[in-house]
C-alpha positions as CSV (number, residue, x, y, z in Angstrom):
1,M,6.7,-19.4,33.0
2,Q,9.0,-17.7,35.4
3,D,12.6,-18.1,34.2
4,K,15.4,-18.8,36.6
5,P,19.1,-18.6,35.6
6,L,21.3,-21.6,36.2
7,N,22.9,-21.4,39.6
8,N,25.1,-24.2,40.9
9,T,25.0,-22.7,44.4
10,D,21.2,-23.1,44.6
11,D,21.1,-26.6,46.1
12,P,18.1,-28.9,46.0
13,N,16.0,-28.8,49.2
14,Y,17.1,-32.3,50.4
15,L,20.8,-31.3,50.1
16,R,20.3,-28.3,52.4
17,A,18.3,-30.5,54.8
18,Y,21.2,-32.9,54.9
19,K,23.7,-30.2,55.6
20,N,21.7,-28.7,58.5
21,G,20.8,-32.0,60.1
22,L,17.1,-31.9,59.2
23,L,17.2,-35.0,57.0
24,V,18.4,-37.2,59.8
25,Q,15.7,-36.0,62.1
26,K,13.0,-36.7,59.5
27,I,14.3,-40.2,58.9
28,E,14.0,-41.0,62.6
29,Q,10.5,-39.5,62.7
30,G,9.5,-41.5,59.7
31,K,10.6,-44.7,61.3
32,S,8.3,-44.1,64.2
33,Y,5.4,-43.7,61.8
34,L,6.2,-47.0,60.2
35,A,5.9,-48.8,63.5
36,D,2.2,-47.8,63.6
37,C,1.7,-46.8,60.0
38,I,0.0,-43.5,59.3
39,L,1.9,-42.6,56.2
40,C,-1.2,-42.3,54.0
41,P,-4.8,-41.3,54.8
42,R,-5.8,-45.0,55.0
43,K,-4.0,-45.0,58.4
44,C,-3.8,-48.8,58.6
45,H,-1.8,-48.7,61.9
46,V,0.2,-51.8,61.1
47,N,3.8,-52.2,62.2
48,R,5.6,-52.2,58.9
49,L,9.0,-52.5,60.6
50,E,8.1,-56.1,61.5
51,K,6.4,-57.2,58.3
52,P,4.5,-56.0,55.3
53,G,0.9,-55.1,55.9
54,G,-2.0,-52.7,55.4
55,T,-3.4,-51.6,52.1
56,C,0.0,-51.3,50.4
57,Q,1.2,-54.6,51.7
58,T,4.7,-53.1,52.0
59,G,7.2,-53.4,54.8
60,S,10.0,-51.1,55.7
61,L,11.7,-51.5,52.3
62,A,10.6,-50.0,49.1
63,R,9.6,-52.2,46.2
64,V,10.8,-51.0,42.7
65,S,9.2,-52.1,39.5
66,S,11.7,-50.3,37.2
67,Y,13.8,-47.2,36.9
68,F,15.0,-45.4,33.7
69,P,15.2,-42.0,31.9
70,H,11.6,-41.2,31.1
71,F,10.8,-39.1,28.0
72,G,7.0,-39.3,28.3
73,E,6.7,-36.9,31.2
74,E,6.1,-33.1,31.0
75,S,8.7,-31.4,28.8
76,C,10.0,-29.3,31.8
77,L,11.0,-32.6,33.4
78,T,12.3,-34.6,30.5
79,G,14.4,-32.0,28.8
80,N,17.0,-33.6,26.4
81,H,18.1,-36.4,28.7
82,G,14.9,-37.6,30.4
83,S,13.3,-37.5,33.8
84,G,15.0,-40.1,36.1
85,T,11.9,-42.1,37.1
86,I,11.7,-44.7,39.8
87,F,8.4,-46.7,39.7
88,F,7.3,-48.1,43.0
89,T,4.7,-50.9,43.3
90,S,1.7,-51.1,45.6
91,C,0.2,-47.7,45.2
92,N,-2.0,-46.7,48.2
93,L,-4.8,-45.4,45.9
94,R,-6.8,-48.0,44.1
95,C,-8.1,-46.4,41.0
96,V,-10.4,-48.8,39.1
97,F,-9.2,-47.3,35.8
98,C,-5.5,-47.4,36.6
99,Q,-3.5,-47.4,33.4
100,N,-0.4,-48.8,35.2
101,W,-2.3,-51.3,37.3
102,D,0.1,-54.1,36.6
103,I,2.8,-52.0,38.3
104,S,0.9,-49.8,40.8
105,H,-1.6,-52.4,42.2
106,S,0.8,-55.3,42.5
107,V,3.1,-56.3,45.3
108,G,5.6,-57.1,42.6
109,G,8.8,-55.5,41.7
110,R,12.0,-56.0,43.7
111,S,12.5,-55.2,47.3
112,V,15.5,-52.9,47.6
113,S,17.6,-51.6,50.5
114,P,18.1,-47.9,50.9
115,G,21.6,-48.4,49.6
116,E,20.3,-50.0,46.4
117,L,17.7,-47.3,46.0
118,A,20.5,-44.7,46.4
119,Q,22.4,-46.4,43.6
120,M,19.4,-46.2,41.3
121,M,19.2,-42.4,42.0
122,L,22.9,-42.0,41.3
123,S,22.8,-44.1,38.2
124,L,20.0,-41.9,36.8
125,Q,21.9,-38.8,37.6
126,G,25.0,-40.3,35.9
127,R,23.0,-41.0,32.8
128,G,22.2,-37.3,32.5
129,C,18.7,-37.2,33.9
130,H,17.5,-33.8,34.9
131,N,15.8,-34.9,38.1
132,I,14.8,-37.9,40.3
133,N,11.1,-38.6,39.7
134,L,9.5,-40.8,42.4
135,V,6.4,-42.4,41.0
136,T,3.6,-43.4,43.5
137,P,5.9,-42.9,46.5
138,S,3.4,-42.1,49.3
139,H,3.8,-45.4,51.2
140,V,7.7,-45.5,50.8
141,V,8.7,-42.1,51.9
142,V,10.8,-43.4,54.8
143,P,13.1,-45.6,52.7
144,V,13.3,-42.8,50.1
145,L,14.6,-40.5,52.9
146,E,17.1,-43.1,53.9
147,A,18.3,-43.5,50.3
148,L,18.7,-39.8,49.9
149,E,21.1,-39.6,52.9
150,I,23.3,-42.3,51.3
151,A,23.1,-40.8,47.8
152,I,24.0,-37.3,48.9
153,D,27.3,-38.7,50.2
154,S,28.1,-39.9,46.7
155,G,27.2,-36.6,45.0
156,L,23.4,-36.6,44.3
157,N,22.5,-33.0,43.5
158,I,19.6,-32.9,41.0
159,P,15.9,-31.8,41.8
160,L,13.7,-34.3,43.6
161,V,10.2,-34.8,42.1
162,Y,7.4,-36.2,44.3
163,N,5.0,-37.7,41.7
164,T,1.9,-38.6,43.7
165,S,-1.8,-39.3,43.5
166,G,-2.2,-36.5,46.1
167,Y,-3.6,-39.0,48.6
168,D,-1.0,-38.3,51.3
169,S,-1.3,-37.8,55.0
170,L,-0.3,-34.7,56.9
171,E,2.5,-36.6,58.6
172,T,4.0,-37.5,55.2
173,L,3.8,-34.0,53.9
174,D,5.5,-32.8,57.1
175,L,8.3,-35.3,56.5
176,L,8.7,-34.0,53.0
177,N,8.7,-30.3,53.9
178,G,12.2,-29.0,53.1
179,I,13.1,-32.2,51.2
180,V,11.1,-32.2,48.0
181,D,11.9,-29.7,45.3
182,I,9.0,-30.4,42.9
183,Y,5.6,-31.7,43.9
184,M,3.6,-33.2,41.1
185,P,0.2,-34.4,42.5
186,D,-2.7,-35.5,40.4
187,I,-6.2,-34.3,41.4
188,K,-8.7,-36.6,39.8
189,F,-12.2,-36.0,41.4
190,W,-14.1,-33.3,43.1
191,S,-17.1,-35.2,44.4
192,V,-17.2,-37.7,47.2
193,R,-19.5,-39.9,45.1
194,S,-16.9,-40.2,42.3
195,A,-14.0,-40.8,44.7
196,K,-15.9,-43.5,46.6
197,R,-16.9,-45.3,43.4
198,Y,-13.7,-45.1,41.5
199,L,-11.0,-44.9,44.2
200,K,-12.7,-46.5,47.3
201,A,-11.6,-43.3,49.1
202,P,-14.6,-41.0,49.8
203,D,-12.2,-38.7,51.7
204,Y,-10.0,-38.2,48.7
205,P,-11.5,-34.8,47.5
206,K,-11.1,-33.2,50.9
207,I,-7.6,-34.6,51.4
208,V,-6.2,-33.7,48.0
209,Q,-7.7,-30.2,48.1
210,R,-6.0,-29.7,51.5
211,N,-2.7,-31.2,50.2
212,L,-2.5,-29.0,47.2
213,K,-2.5,-26.0,49.5
214,I,0.2,-27.5,51.7
215,M,2.4,-28.5,48.8
216,H,2.1,-25.0,47.4
217,S,2.9,-23.4,50.7
218,Q,6.1,-25.5,50.8
219,V,7.5,-25.0,47.3
220,G,5.5,-22.2,45.6
221,D,4.7,-21.8,42.0
222,L,6.8,-23.8,39.4
223,V,10.1,-22.3,38.6
224,V,12.1,-23.2,35.5
225,D,15.7,-22.4,34.5
226,S,16.9,-20.8,31.3
227,H,16.7,-24.2,29.6
228,H,13.0,-24.5,30.6
229,L,13.8,-27.3,33.1
230,A,11.8,-27.4,36.3
231,Q,13.8,-26.6,39.4
232,K,11.3,-26.1,42.2
233,G,7.6,-25.7,42.7
234,L,4.2,-27.2,42.2
235,L,3.0,-28.9,39.0
236,I,-0.5,-30.3,39.1
237,R,-1.9,-32.9,36.9
238,H,-5.6,-33.4,36.2
239,L,-6.9,-36.4,34.2
240,V,-10.1,-35.4,32.4
241,M,-12.7,-38.2,32.9
242,P,-15.7,-39.2,30.7
243,G,-18.9,-37.6,31.9
244,L,-17.3,-35.6,34.6
245,S,-16.8,-32.2,32.9
246,A,-18.5,-30.4,35.8
247,E,-15.9,-31.9,38.2
248,T,-13.1,-30.7,35.9
249,D,-14.5,-27.2,36.0
250,K,-14.7,-27.1,39.8
251,I,-11.2,-28.5,40.2
252,L,-9.7,-25.9,37.8
253,R,-11.6,-23.1,39.5
254,Y,-10.4,-24.3,42.9
255,I,-6.7,-24.4,41.8
256,A,-6.9,-20.8,40.3
257,K,-8.8,-19.3,43.3
258,E,-7.4,-21.3,46.3
259,I,-3.9,-22.2,45.2
260,S,-2.6,-19.7,42.6
261,V,-3.7,-18.5,39.3
262,K,0.0,-19.0,38.2
263,T,-0.2,-22.7,39.1
264,A,1.3,-24.9,36.4
265,V,-1.4,-27.4,35.4
266,N,-1.3,-30.3,33.0
267,V,-4.8,-31.0,31.9
268,M,-4.5,-34.5,30.4
269,F,-6.8,-36.0,27.8
270,Q,-5.3,-39.5,27.6
271,Y,-7.9,-41.4,29.6
272,H,-8.9,-44.7,28.2
273,P,-10.7,-47.7,29.7
274,A,-8.3,-49.9,31.6
275,Y,-8.1,-52.4,34.5
276,K,-11.4,-53.0,36.2
277,V,-13.4,-50.6,34.0
278,K,-13.1,-53.2,31.2
279,M,-14.1,-56.1,33.5
280,N,-16.7,-54.8,35.9
281,D,-19.7,-52.5,36.1
282,F,-18.3,-49.1,35.2
283,N,-20.0,-48.6,31.9
284,E,-20.3,-44.9,32.4
285,I,-16.5,-44.5,32.0
286,N,-16.0,-47.4,29.7
287,R,-15.2,-45.1,26.7
288,G,-12.7,-42.5,25.7
289,L,-13.3,-38.7,25.8
290,T,-15.5,-37.0,23.3
291,F,-14.5,-33.9,21.3
292,K,-17.0,-31.9,23.3
293,E,-15.6,-33.0,26.6
294,R,-12.1,-31.9,25.5
295,E,-13.5,-28.6,24.5
296,L,-15.3,-28.1,27.8
297,A,-12.1,-28.8,29.7
298,R,-10.3,-26.2,27.6
299,H,-13.1,-23.7,28.3
300,S,-12.8,-24.4,32.0
301,V,-9.1,-23.6,31.9
302,D,-9.9,-20.2,30.3
303,R,-12.8,-19.4,32.7
304,A,-10.6,-20.2,35.7
305,G,-8.0,-17.8,34.4
306,L,-5.1,-20.3,34.4
307,T,-2.4,-19.5,31.9
308,R,0.3,-22.1,32.7
309,Y,-1.2,-25.2,31.4
310,G,-0.7,-27.9,28.8
311,W,2.3,-30.2,28.3
312,L,4.5,-27.6,30.0
């Protein structure tokens, strides 16, 4: 990994955007998107300023399930004091195997104002967290931007992590340009068939491939400081799926060739049957990974030439 010395003058992106007036502009632009929502590729075109609607069934306020210092994320995020995670409900991607379905697929949690969301961020920073980690935030980008403006006034100054499924619209990524410090997307599938069957989003492969390029163009390769803590850049997750070793191989080759061979990639082996897989007709993925599938994924990493992979 590329090391970067600690430098208190190197502000997070969102702090610079606040100082030069860009953050205010992005908030106003985001509100116009909410009036005819196009903040994810589903493009439901509902007026979320008036009432909740669309796939996410979320209005103009974010809904938070929980927030706390998380020690189960990548080591470059958790460090000694944890990654300051904020879990949002009503994810816009509907994975049939979602391991957090009770959070991500519900319209539960608590509706919070931008001020309350700002206080959560500040509380996590006050507890020593190394970053603010927004989990499944694609549909609540606007209230997040509003919260940042408030939190900055009270001293928020740690890196912002955008922890996403990768199913984001161009408009959302434009709003986040110059705001997010660390993009952490998850690329799950390569084929239209898999994306249609398991996500109900046949356009997912094309969109996530495009988005990885855009994210990298905005923040570059992952940069860590002298304490091995991530400061800026792209960190990609890939969940290895049963029976889809060929897709894993294509995904890793794409990352190395089209994004950067220096891309930080977490190849994850923790898939287990959950949610609808255990209840409906998804027998082909109703099992864990085999030893051979794990080895094939490791060989794919080597063939792609990626060197920054693992638990990071």
